C-alpha positions as CSV (number, residue, x, y, z in Angstrom):
1,M,0.0,0.0,0.0
2,I,1.5,3.4,-1.1
3,T,1.9,5.8,1.9
4,L,0.6,9.4,1.7
5,S,4.2,10.9,1.6
6,K,5.1,8.6,-1.3
7,Q,1.8,9.6,-3.2
8,I,2.8,13.3,-2.7
9,L,6.4,12.8,-3.8
10,S,5.1,10.8,-7.0
11,E,3.0,14.0,-7.5
12,L,5.8,16.1,-7.2
13,K,8.2,14.4,-9.7
14,N,5.4,14.5,-12.3
15,L,5.2,18.3,-11.6
16,G,9.0,18.9,-12.1
17,D,10.4,21.0,-14.9
18,P,14.0,20.2,-15.6
19,S,14.8,23.7,-16.9
20,R,13.5,25.4,-13.9
21,A,15.2,22.9,-11.7
22,Q,18.7,23.9,-13.2
23,H,17.7,27.6,-12.5
24,S,16.9,26.7,-9.0
25,Q,20.2,24.8,-8.4
26,R,22.0,28.1,-9.4
27,F,19.6,30.4,-7.5
28,F,20.0,28.4,-4.3
29,K,23.9,28.1,-4.5
30,T,24.0,24.4,-4.7
31,G,27.7,24.3,-5.9
32,R,30.8,23.0,-4.2
33,G,31.5,24.8,-1.3
34,E,28.1,27.0,-1.4
35,Y,25.7,27.0,1.2
36,G,23.3,24.7,-0.6
37,E,25.8,22.3,-1.7
38,G,24.5,19.2,-3.2
39,D,21.0,20.2,-3.0
40,V,18.6,18.6,-5.8
41,F,15.8,20.3,-7.3
42,L,12.5,19.2,-9.2
43,G,11.8,22.7,-10.6
44,I,8.5,23.5,-9.0
45,K,7.0,26.9,-8.3
46,V,6.4,27.6,-4.6
47,P,2.6,28.4,-5.1
48,V,2.2,25.0,-6.8
49,L,3.8,23.4,-3.7
50,R,1.6,25.5,-1.3
51,A,-1.6,24.3,-3.2
52,L,-0.4,20.6,-3.1
53,A,0.1,20.9,0.5
54,K,-3.4,22.3,1.1
55,R,-4.8,19.7,-1.1
56,F,-3.1,16.9,1.2
57,K,-4.5,18.7,4.3
58,Q,-5.2,15.2,5.8
59,S,-1.5,14.5,6.3
60,T,-0.2,13.7,9.7
61,R,2.8,14.9,11.5
62,Q,4.5,11.3,10.4
63,D,3.6,11.8,6.7
64,A,5.2,15.2,6.9
65,L,8.3,13.7,8.5
66,E,8.7,11.0,5.9
67,L,8.5,13.7,3.2
68,L,11.1,15.7,5.1
69,V,13.8,13.4,4.6
70,S,13.5,13.6,0.8
71,E,16.6,14.3,-1.4
72,Y,14.5,16.8,-3.3
73,H,14.3,20.4,-2.1
74,E,10.7,21.0,-3.0
75,A,9.7,17.8,-1.3
76,R,11.2,19.1,2.0
77,L,9.6,22.3,1.4
78,T,6.2,20.9,0.9
79,A,6.8,18.5,3.9
80,L,7.5,21.8,6.0
81,F,4.1,23.4,4.8
82,L,2.3,20.2,5.7
83,L,4.2,20.1,9.3
84,V,2.9,24.0,9.7
85,Q,-0.5,22.8,8.8
86,V,-0.6,20.0,11.2
87,Y,0.9,22.0,14.0
88,S,-1.8,24.7,13.5
89,K,-4.7,22.4,14.2
90,S,-2.8,20.2,16.9
91,E,-3.2,20.1,20.6
92,Q,-0.6,21.1,23.0
93,A,1.1,17.7,23.4
94,E,1.4,17.3,19.7
95,K,2.6,20.9,19.2
96,Q,5.5,20.0,21.4
97,Q,6.2,16.9,19.5
98,I,6.2,18.8,16.3
99,Y,8.6,21.4,17.8
100,E,11.0,18.7,19.1
101,D,10.8,16.8,15.7
102,Y,11.3,20.0,13.7
103,L,14.7,20.6,15.7
104,A,15.6,17.0,15.3
105,H,15.5,17.1,11.7
106,V,17.4,20.6,11.2
107,R,19.8,18.6,8.7
108,Y,16.9,18.4,6.3
109,I,15.9,22.1,6.8
110,N,18.9,23.2,5.0
111,N,18.3,26.3,3.0
112,W,16.9,29.8,3.7
113,D,13.6,29.2,2.1
114,L,12.9,26.1,4.1
115,V,13.7,28.0,7.2
116,D,11.7,31.0,6.5
117,S,8.6,28.9,5.5
118,S,8.6,27.2,9.1
119,A,10.6,28.6,11.8
120,M,8.4,31.4,13.0
121,Q,5.4,29.3,12.6
122,I,6.7,26.2,14.7
123,V,9.6,27.1,16.8
124,G,8.5,30.8,17.4
125,H,4.9,30.0,18.0
126,Y,5.8,27.1,20.3
127,L,8.3,29.1,22.5
128,F,6.0,32.2,22.7
129,D,4.8,31.5,26.2
130,K,7.6,29.3,27.4
131,D,11.4,29.7,28.2
132,R,13.0,30.9,25.0
133,S,16.6,30.5,26.0
134,H,17.1,27.7,23.5
135,L,16.8,30.3,20.8
136,K,20.2,31.7,22.3
137,T,21.7,28.2,22.1
138,L,20.9,27.9,18.4
139,A,22.1,31.3,17.7
140,Q,25.5,30.2,18.9
141,S,25.6,26.8,16.9
142,S,28.3,25.9,14.3
143,D,25.2,25.0,12.1
144,L,24.1,27.9,9.8
145,W,20.5,26.8,9.5
146,E,20.2,26.6,13.3
147,R,21.6,30.1,13.6
148,R,19.0,31.4,11.0
149,I,16.3,29.5,12.7
150,S,17.1,31.2,15.9
151,I,16.4,34.7,14.3
152,I,13.7,33.9,12.3
153,A,11.7,32.2,14.9
154,S,11.8,35.5,16.8
155,Y,9.7,37.1,14.1
156,H,6.5,35.5,15.8
157,F,7.7,37.5,19.2
158,I,8.0,40.8,16.9
159,R,4.4,40.5,15.5
160,Q,3.2,40.3,19.3
161,Y,5.3,43.5,19.6
162,E,8.0,41.6,21.9
163,F,11.4,42.8,20.9
164,K,13.9,41.7,23.7
165,D,14.7,38.2,22.2
166,T,15.2,39.5,18.7
167,L,17.6,42.2,19.9
168,E,19.4,39.6,22.0
169,I,19.9,37.1,19.3
170,S,20.9,39.9,17.0
171,E,23.6,40.9,19.3
172,I,24.9,37.2,19.5
173,L,24.9,37.1,15.6
174,L,26.5,40.6,15.0
175,N,29.7,39.1,14.0
176,D,28.4,36.1,12.0
177,E,30.5,35.4,8.9
178,Q,27.6,34.2,6.7
179,D,25.7,36.7,4.7
180,L,22.6,34.7,4.8
181,I,22.7,35.7,8.6
182,H,23.5,39.2,7.9
183,K,20.2,39.4,5.9
184,A,18.2,37.5,8.4
185,V,19.1,39.7,11.3
186,G,18.7,43.0,9.2
187,W,15.3,41.8,8.2
188,M,14.3,41.1,11.8
189,L,15.6,44.4,12.9
190,R,13.7,46.0,10.1
191,E,10.6,44.5,11.2
192,V,11.1,45.7,14.8
193,G,11.4,49.1,13.6
194,N,8.3,48.8,11.6
195,R,6.5,48.6,14.9
196,S,9.0,50.6,17.1
197,R,11.3,52.8,15.2
198,P,12.8,54.0,18.7
199,T,13.6,50.4,19.6
200,E,15.3,49.9,16.5
201,E,17.5,53.0,16.5
202,K,18.5,52.3,19.9
203,F,19.9,49.1,19.0
204,L,21.3,50.4,15.8
205,I,23.1,53.6,17.4
206,K,25.0,51.0,19.7
207,H,25.9,48.7,16.8
208,Y,25.7,50.2,13.5
209,K,29.4,51.0,13.1
210,V,30.4,47.4,13.7
211,M,27.4,45.4,12.0
212,P,28.2,43.8,8.7
213,R,27.2,46.1,5.8
214,T,24.6,44.0,4.4
215,M,22.8,43.7,7.7
216,L,22.7,47.5,8.1
217,R,21.2,48.1,4.7
218,Y,18.5,45.4,5.5
219,A,17.9,47.0,8.7
220,I,17.3,50.6,7.5
221,E,15.9,49.8,4.1
222,K,12.6,51.6,5.2
223,F,14.2,54.5,6.9
224,P,13.7,57.9,5.1
225,E,16.5,58.4,2.5
226,Q,18.4,61.1,4.4
227,L,18.4,59.3,7.6
228,R,19.3,56.0,5.7
229,Q,22.4,57.7,4.2
230,T,23.3,59.2,7.6
231,Y,23.7,55.6,8.8
232,L,25.7,54.5,5.9
233,K,28.1,57.2,6.1
234,G,28.6,56.6,9.8
235,E,27.4,60.1,10.7
236,I,25.0,59.5,13.5
């Protein structure tokens, strides 16, 4: 008997576009030494994957986890869409299990789109009313994707107008060597600023001269142009 995860994978393979797959493998940096080294793509647009996940709304946590270990990037992304769906309608005990399973499977959540589609919805949501200290541990991990999870998960807190964890994690990641972390931190700081400009600027005034340029540019993207240039020129 074919499992639901195998059925979904079969459909994904039928939807694949080889030319798009080649483009995706370049876009997501799958070459030797790049952050997505060795990843394999089928060549399917994200809206198609989201629609497929919604169609298989009867999927269970186990179905999603079986799909998550696939070699194909789009299968793993679909698995995370499914896992978010299951999480959203689960009772607390299963939410905890999904949170734990998620962190146990980080080696399969191994690109920025995979993290960004799930970390806030699962890790951030689960930790909102709990001890959040594990995010600081993730922020200090040697694993790029655990570090990105730590800061993206805090987006859930930002949306509830709680900024403390985002700012603390941003400080931990201030000297990170990875451009993907610079972009993620800058993005989250910008989201803080969208809700409280004084809170973001207090952080920036303290750190803007030493933070990576990409991080700063992302953080101040929505500032008035004159103020943005002042930060870029180091004249605050």
